[in-house]
C-alpha positions, 0 to 999 in steps of 0.5 A: 499500499505504501509503495503504491501511494509513493509511486502513484502520488509522484505520478499525480503530483507531476501531472498537476505541475505540468498543469499548472506550469503554463498558467503560473509562468505567464502570470509570474513573467507578465502579471497576466492571469491566463484563464484560457488555459483550459481551452488551450490545453484541449485545443493542443489535445484536438489539434494533435489528434487531427494531425495525426488521425485525420492528416495522417502526419507522423506522431512526433510532427503532429505533436510539435505542430500542435505545440507551435499552433497553441503557442501562436494562438496564445500570442494572438489571444494577446495581441487581439484581446489581452493588450486592450485590457492589460492592468485591468485584472478583472477584465483580464480574467473575464476576458481570457476565461471567456476566450477559454470557454469559447474554445471549449464549446466550439469543439462541442459544437464541432461534435468532438464529444465521443469517446473516440478521441484519444492520443496513443502512448509514446511507448507501449509497455510497463515496468514494476517499481517498488512493487507497483506496475507503471507503464512508460507513459507515465514514466514519460510524464514525470520526466517531461514535467521534472525536466521542464520545472528545472529548465523554466527555473533556469530560463527565467534566472540565468537567460537574458529574455527570462531576466528581461521578462522577470524585469517587466514583472518586477518593475515596468517603468524601470524596464522600459527605461532599459529598453525592454518593450513590455507589450512584446515581453508579455505577448512572449510570456503568454505564447510560452505559457500556452506552449507549455500548456500545449506539452502537458496536453500531449504528454498527459492525454495519452493516459485517458481520452480528450474530453471537453470536461477535462479542459474545465478541470485543467483551469481549476487544477492550475488555479489550485496548484498555482495559488497554493505555491505562489504565482511566481515561483517555480519551486513553490509550484513544484511544492504545491504539486507534490502536496496536492497530488499526494493529498489527492491519492491519500484521499482517494485511498482512505476517504474515497475518489469523490472527495478528491475535489474538495482537495483543491477547494480546500487548498485554494480557500485555506491558502487565500485566507492565511497566506495570500501569496502562497507557499512561496510567493512574495505579496506585499500585503501592507503596501497594497492595502494602504 
């Protein structure tokens, strides 16, 4: 039982981390809360399926095109919509949420609602770890999730583009005086965040089916993990993913799967009440309330 919880909890935690990476990165670098993340996730999944099943492209090419198109769609969303409401937080939330719902419901209208839509595993087979059988696709999820978490931390802390984006997020006026164009930086962060969401989709969706309802669930997951860890902290995101991932598995094992949703909601409410900045976030409560 313990080994099963350990292995399955790790898989579940990395799935949560992958799901939230794009949302957290976009907000951390541009202060744009992209609530279209659920729609972008499903867009990537269905795009990969269309390239693979309808157009007959090689699986690797289908995945790459889906990721690129999703990143481009994120940039378009910023240029067409977000650039007009940027800085007005409530308008950003409403606008991006509306775009996400529109994407999801467009797929529903187009008939993408049956159980025939799924992506194949990258590799067939399974192995045993600590007495628990795990398939290769879940191992790939773990590898991709941990690699991206480390790579993103390095990108935002040790590259000129990453440091420039962080500078915009921390002090836009000072960054502008140094020649960093804020709208370009924000568009780039939304595009990168959207592409990361697509990576999560093409890696995770082979574990199940591509369903419209998954898009709404992804949005809730991304918000819960990001709020718990701290919206601008990659390390906090990883810690939050581990906490929620193992909490879900323990809840499912000892209380029942019907209680798993309560874990997300309880995390959001508790953290907002006790520590609005999240576990490792930085929030100037006094300054912002004066």
